[in-house]
C-alpha positions in Angstrom: 39.2 19.8 7.5 38.6 16.0 7.5 35.9 14.4 9.6 35.0 10.7 10.0 32.6 10.7 7.1 35.2 11.6 4.5 36.9 8.2 5.0 33.8 6.0 5.2 33.8 3.0 2.9 30.8 2.2 0.8 29.2 0.1 3.6 29.6 3.0 6.0 28.0 5.4 3.6 25.1 3.1 3.1 24.8 2.7 6.9 24.6 6.5 7.4 22.0 6.9 4.6 20.0 4.0 6.0 20.0 5.5 9.5 18.8 8.8 8.1 16.0 7.2 6.1 15.0 5.0 9.0 14.8 8.1 11.3 12.6 9.9 8.8 10.4 7.1 7.6 10.3 4.8 10.6 11.2 1.9 8.2 14.4 -0.1 7.6 15.5 0.0 3.9 17.3 -2.6 1.9 20.0 -0.8 -0.2 18.4 -1.9 -3.5 14.8 -0.9 -2.7 13.4 1.9 -4.9 12.4 4.5 -2.4 10.2 6.4 -4.8 8.4 3.4 -6.2 7.7 2.3 -2.6 5.6 5.5 -2.1 7.6 6.3 1.1 9.6 9.0 -0.5 8.2 12.1 -2.2 9.9 14.5 -4.5 9.9 17.0 -1.6 11.7 14.5 0.6 14.2 14.0 -2.3 15.4 17.5 -1.6 15.9 16.6 2.0 18.0 13.7 0.8 20.1 16.0 -1.3 20.7 18.3 1.6 21.6 15.4 3.9 24.0 13.9 1.4 25.7 17.2 0.8 26.1 18.1 4.4 26.9 14.7 5.8 29.4 13.6 3.1 30.8 17.0 2.2 30.0 16.8 -1.5 28.1 19.2 -3.9 25.3 17.6 -5.8 24.8 19.8 -8.9 23.5 19.7 -12.5 23.0 16.2 -13.9 23.8 14.7 -10.5 20.5 16.0 -9.1 18.7 13.4 -11.2 16.1 11.5 -9.2 17.7 8.2 -10.3 20.8 9.0 -8.2 18.6 9.1 -5.1 16.3 6.2 -6.0 18.0 3.6 -3.7 20.5 3.7 -0.8 23.0 1.9 -3.1 22.7 4.6 -5.8 23.1 7.4 -3.3 26.2 5.6 -1.9 27.7 5.3 -5.5 27.0 9.0 -6.1 28.8 10.0 -2.9 31.8 7.8 -3.8 31.9 9.2 -7.3 31.6 12.8 -6.2 34.5 12.2 -3.8 36.6 11.0 -6.7 36.5 7.4 -5.6 35.3 5.9 -8.9 31.9 4.3 -9.3 31.7 2.6 -5.9 32.1 -0.9 -7.4 
């Protein structure tokens, strides 16, 4: 079953991630801002990000992909989603 999120370009993935983060943190995030260094995102919230990414973009984040570095910025999360979907590195 295909839904609208399976065909999203990188910009669309970043937009969905940004909307989720904004709803949760009440802050707008630049795609390159380190969410953890900013202090706005905790390791517990990182698990919420994993669940959101998996459920929204229909991917499985497992093993080495669970590294915090993959969730550090909106851009890195978008690249992770693109790669997990078989779309290369997102570049």
